[in-house]
C-alpha positions as CSV (number, residue, x, y, z in Angstrom):
1,X,0.0,0.0,0.0
2,X,1.1,3.6,-0.6
3,X,3.0,5.8,1.8
4,X,2.9,9.5,1.4
5,X,5.0,12.3,3.0
6,X,5.1,16.0,2.3
7,X,7.6,18.0,4.2
8,X,8.1,21.8,3.8
9,X,10.8,23.3,6.0
10,X,11.7,27.0,6.1
11,X,14.3,28.5,8.5
12,X,17.7,27.4,9.7
13,X,19.0,24.5,11.8
14,X,15.8,22.5,11.6
15,X,16.0,18.7,12.0
16,X,13.6,16.1,10.6
17,X,13.3,12.4,10.7
18,X,10.4,10.3,9.2
19,X,10.0,6.6,8.9
20,X,7.0,4.9,7.2
21,X,6.9,1.1,7.0
22,X,4.5,-1.8,7.0
23,X,1.4,-2.5,5.1
24,X,-1.5,-0.1,4.4
25,X,-1.4,3.6,3.8
26,X,0.8,5.9,5.9
27,X,0.2,9.7,5.4
28,X,2.3,12.6,6.7
29,X,2.3,16.2,5.8
30,X,4.7,18.5,7.8
31,X,5.4,22.3,7.3
32,X,7.8,23.7,10.0
33,X,8.5,27.4,9.7
34,X,11.0,28.9,12.1
35,X,14.5,27.8,13.2
36,X,15.9,25.0,15.4
37,X,12.7,23.0,15.3
38,X,13.0,19.2,15.6
39,X,10.6,16.4,14.7
40,X,10.8,12.7,14.6
41,X,7.8,10.7,13.4
42,X,7.5,7.0,12.9
43,X,4.5,5.2,11.3
44,X,4.7,1.5,11.3
45,X,2.5,-1.7,11.5
46,X,-0.5,-2.7,9.5
47,X,-2.8,0.2,10.3
48,X,-3.5,3.1,8.0
49,X,-1.9,6.0,9.9
50,X,-2.3,9.8,9.4
51,X,0.0,12.4,11.0
52,X,-0.3,16.2,10.2
53,X,2.2,18.5,11.9
54,X,2.7,22.3,11.7
55,X,5.4,24.0,13.8
56,X,5.6,27.8,13.8
57,X,8.4,29.7,15.5
58,X,11.6,28.5,16.9
59,X,12.9,25.5,19.0
60,X,9.7,23.4,18.9
61,X,10.1,19.6,19.3
62,X,7.7,16.8,18.3
63,X,8.2,13.1,18.7
64,X,5.4,10.9,17.3
65,X,5.0,7.2,17.0
66,X,2.0,5.5,15.4
67,X,2.1,1.7,15.3
68,X,0.2,-1.6,15.3
69,X,-3.0,-2.7,13.5
70,X,-5.5,0.2,14.1
71,X,-5.7,3.3,12.0
72,X,-4.4,6.1,14.1
73,X,-4.8,9.9,13.4
74,X,-2.9,12.8,14.9
75,X,-2.9,16.5,14.1
76,X,-0.4,18.7,16.1
77,X,-0.1,22.5,15.6
78,X,2.4,24.4,17.7
79,X,3.0,28.1,17.9
80,X,6.0,29.6,19.8
81,X,4.7,32.8,21.4
82,X,7.7,33.3,23.6
83,X,8.4,29.7,24.7
84,X,9.2,26.5,22.9
85,X,6.7,23.6,22.7
86,X,7.5,20.0,23.2
87,X,5.1,17.2,22.3
88,X,5.6,13.5,22.7
89,X,2.8,11.4,21.3
90,X,2.4,7.6,21.1
91,X,-0.6,5.9,19.4
92,X,-0.7,2.2,19.5
93,X,-2.8,-1.0,19.7
94,X,-5.7,-2.5,17.8
95,X,-8.2,0.2,18.7
96,X,-8.4,3.4,16.6
97,X,-6.7,6.4,18.3
98,X,-7.3,10.0,17.3
99,X,-6.0,13.3,18.7
100,X,-5.8,16.9,17.8
101,X,-3.3,19.1,19.7
102,X,-3.0,22.8,19.3
103,X,-0.6,24.6,21.7
104,X,0.5,28.2,21.8
105,X,3.3,28.6,24.4
106,X,3.9,32.0,25.9
107,X,5.9,30.6,28.9
108,X,9.6,31.5,28.5
109,X,10.5,28.2,30.1
110,X,8.5,26.4,27.4
111,X,5.5,24.1,27.4
112,X,5.2,20.4,27.2
113,X,2.6,17.7,26.4
114,X,3.0,14.0,26.6
115,X,0.2,11.7,25.3
116,X,0.1,7.9,25.2
117,X,-3.0,6.3,23.6
118,X,-3.8,2.6,23.4
119,X,-2.3,-0.5,24.8
120,X,0.9,-2.0,23.3
């Protein structure tokens, strides 16, 4: 089955890593924006996974893992309004998992979200 990724990075010192493997469709979009942003997304297993990310500003960090047999969906939009955002997201198991995260961080120390959905 088809895997699709669209990544559009603007700015300096951004780091990206994406791995799509396994049967069924894996879809990822991207778009980063500022400088010194980091994302690492892995989509694996037999589920049809969808991940849409959008980082705006500097020094944001997203780590995402979608795995196993269910079709998981995640949308993460981060805006640095004075503080960097960190999101760690795991979607796993045989039950469909879906989440939409929007975070605008104005805390100079940064903001953080950690989400684990499903059983391994």
